N, C-alpha and C positions, 0 to 999 in steps of 0.2 A: 469404687472409683469416685462416685459422687460424695461419699462420706469423707474421703481424703481431701477432695476439693473444698468442701465446707470447712474442714479443719484448718486448712491453709488460709482460706478467706477470713475466717474468724480471727486468726492470728495477725493477718495483715491489717484488718480493720482495727484491732486492739492497738497495734503499733501506731496507726495514724491518729486515732482518737485520743490516746493517752500519751502522746509524744512528749518527751522531756518530763515525765512524771513517773519516777521509779516505783513508787508505792502502787499506783494504779496499774502500771505495767505488770504487776504481779498477778493480774487476771489470767495470765498465761497458765498459772498453776491450776486455777479453777477449770479452764478450758480443757487442759490435759487430763485432769481428774474425771471430768464428765465423759470424755471420749473413752478413757481407759475403763471406767466402770461399766460402760455399755458395749465394750469391745466384743463380747461373746454373744450379743443379741442376735437371734436368728429369725425371729418373726418379722416378715415383711411389713406387716401393719405397724408394729412397734417401731421398726427402723424408719418408716415413712413419717411417723409421728415425731420421732426424735429429730429427724432432718428438718421438719417444719419448724420445730422449736428453735433449732440452731439457726435457721435462715431468718426467723423473726427476730432473734437476738441480734444478729449481724445487722439487719436493716435498722433496728432501733438504735443501736450504737452509732451507725453511720449517719443517720438522719436526725437524731434527737439529742445527742450528748454534746454539751459545750464544756470545754475545759475552763476551770477557774483557778487563778493563782492568787494566793494570799499576798497582798502588797503592804498591808498595814494591819493593825490589830483588828479593826472591824471593816476592812475593805478587801473586796475581791476584784481582780481584773479578769474579765471574760476574754477568752481567746477562741473565737469561732473560726472554724476552718472555712476556706473559700467556697468549697462545694456545698457547705451547709447554708450559706447565705443566698444562693442563686434563686431559690424558689420563693423567697419572701416578697410580699407585696409592700411597696414603698409606703411609708407613713404619710398620712394626710391630716393636717390640722383642721381643715374645714370639709368634712365629708359632704358629698352632694346627694341630694335626694333622688331616688328613682322615680321616673314618671310613668 
């Protein structure tokens, strides 16, 4: 049950992170291959390890990946998702010293 939930979560995250990027959306194939290759795993320890890796990948994609679009020969336009920007600290030109 948890494996299926992780599988679905990874695909939802992939769709959000790589929205409007058909080439990057092909990560679907890699996700499917990884789950299929470990389908017959029976060791609880190994399954737990694989679940941890999958959860870490999902978290990394959701919190660290910013989509870039080529707008010119040497120019990229960054397209950060709203949920990615919520935890950022505002930029300050003149930092204050701690006392």
